[in-house]
N, C-alpha and C positions, 0 to 999 in steps of 0.2 A: 386515350386518357383525356378526360374533359378538363376544363380550366380549373374548376374547384379542386379536383384531386391533385392536379399539378401544383397548385399553390400550397395545398396541405402537405404534400410530399416534400416540396422545397422547404417549407417552414420547419418540418420535422428534421430534415437533414441539416439545416442550419443550426437548429437547437442541439442536435447530436454533436455536430462539429464544435460548437461552443463548449459543450460539456467536456469533450475530449481535450480541447485546447486548454481549458482551465485546469483540468486534472493534471495534464502534462506539465503545466507551469508550476503547479504546487509541488509535484513530485520532484521536478528538476531543481527547485529552489529550497528543497528540504523543509517545506512547510507542513508536510504530512508526518505525523509521528507514528511510529510502528508500535504494535502491540503483539505480544507473543500469543499465538493461537495454536502453536504446534504441540507443545508439551509444557505442563506446569512445572515439571522437573527438568531443569536445564541439562542435566547429564545425559538424558535420553534423546536430546534434540540433535538433528543432523546439522543445524546451523550454529551450534554452540561455539565453535572456535572463532567465528567472525562476528558473533552477536555483540552489540553494544548497548542493549537495553539494560536498564537498571537492575532488573531481576537477574540477568545473566552475570553482570558485573559483581553483584552481591554474592551470587552462587560461586563464582570463580574465586573471590577473595576468601570465602569460608571453606572452600574445598581443600582438604588436606592431601598433599602429594606424598606418595610413599617414597 
């Protein structure tokens, strides 16, 4: 590996590490909002019972229990 490739690879790895660290920070501090992409109808979703998204909360409040 020559000097130029070494510096390029090192720079790319540092950039990748920075992106991973920043995304980890945002996720850990709840700065990333979730959006439902599983199912537009909450009743069919496997994550329904623990979901705290507004759509799910609205669906839970409108759902009629027998």
